[in-house]
N, C-alpha and C positions, 0 to 999 in steps of 0.2 A: 503495500500499499504505500502510495505517495501522499504527503500532506497537503490538505486542502482545507483552511479555516473555512472556508462559505460551504463547501462539501459536507463538512464535520458538523457544522451548525443546523444545516439542514437536515442531514441525517438524524441526529438525535432529536430532533424537534417531531420529525416523521414517525420515529421510533415511539416517543412519549405518546402520541395519538394514537398507538395502538397497530401501527403499520409494520411489516416485517421489510427489513431494509437490506440491500446488498450493494456493493460496492463494485461497479463496472466501469471500464475503460476499453479504448481500444486494444489493450493486451489481454482481455479475457472476455469480449463482448460474446462471443461465440460459445463459449461454456457457459456465461452468465444466461445466455437464452434459453440454452439447453436446459440447464437447471429451473429456470423461471417456469417453461413449457413445460415442465414433468412437475412441477409444483400446481401448475392449474389446472393437469388434466383431471383429477379429481372433484375440482369445483369451478366448471365453467362461468358461472356468474361473476368469478372474482376479476378484481380490476389491478391493474399494473398502471402505475404513476411512475413515470420517468422522468427527472428533474436533471437539467442540462445546469448544473450550479452557476457557472460563471466565476467571473473573479472579482476582485473589488481594484479600483482605481486607488491612488494615493489619497485622493481625497476623500475615500468612503463608498464613492458611487459604485455602483455594480456596471462591471463591463461583460458584456457579450463574450464568451470564450469560444471560437468556434471549434477550438479541440475539443471541448464539452460537448457540441452540437453532434460532430463526428461521430465521437464514441456513443453518444444516445441513438444516435442514427445504426451504428454499427448494431447494437443490443436489439433497437426495433425492428430491423430488417432479418436479425436473425431470429425473434420469435414470430414474425411473420411469416417466415420461410418454414417455420415447425408448425401451420397451421391454427396461431393462435391470433385471434380477432375477432370482432373487425379492428382496425387502428383507425384512430382519429385522424381528421386531416392535418394537425399539426405532427403528430406521429408519423402518417405519412411523409410530410415532408421533407422529415429527420431522415428517414430511412432513404430517401430519394437521394438527400444531398450526400449521404454516407456513401451510396452506391455510385453517385456520380463521381466521386473522390477516390474510392476504395484502393485502386491499384497505383495511386500517386502519394499516398501519405507520407511515406519517408522524404518524400520531397518537399511535399507542403507545409508539413509540420514546423520543420524550422523557421518556414517565410510566415506564418500567422504572429498575430502582435504576441499570444503567448508564449510562441518558440523563439521569437527575437527577443523577449524578454530574458528568457532562461539563458540563450545562447550570450546575450551581453553581458550576464550575472557570471559567465563561466560554468555554464552547466551544459553544452553542448551533448554531453552522453546519456545525461537524462531525457533530452528529447529524440534524440535516437532511439533510446529504450522504447520511451512512449510511444512511439512509431512502430514497434514491432507487433502487428496486429496479428490478434490470436496465439500469442506467444505464449499465454498462462493458460491453464486449465483450472487455476483456483477461483474459486467463486466466495469472496468475503460476507460473512454475515453479520450485522450489526448482533451482537449482545451484551446489552447493559453498556457498559462505555468503552467496548472494543469491540473491534471487528473478529471473527474467527471462520475457520474455513468450514464451509456448507458440508453437511454429511450428505 
């Protein structure tokens, strides 16, 4: 898991409201989609809420993070491919955005605002690792105050 203060806040608030929360990124989107689809099969009326958390500008205002949209889209494309749906128009749009760039993420990620920021701070390896689509089969589930591997 990579740190995300905005994502952590959202995850804990969702969990406090009674939702099961998993961590999804480009690195584990397919594994997370497979896990989520399996969880929904016994409960077809269940709802998946996907939050592309974004980032904060230095003044504290919210900044869209394109990499979060790509990660959400990768996950949503994966659940759709497994027959979960129907997707909302917003979810369909996120999946379509991901599908459009899926084969080019290693070259695009360093050029988006978040990638440029991390490269500028001296973390180009983190950006390269983040662009390794489906490199991880781990699905982290929020359990109280920490993420644990899904069973």
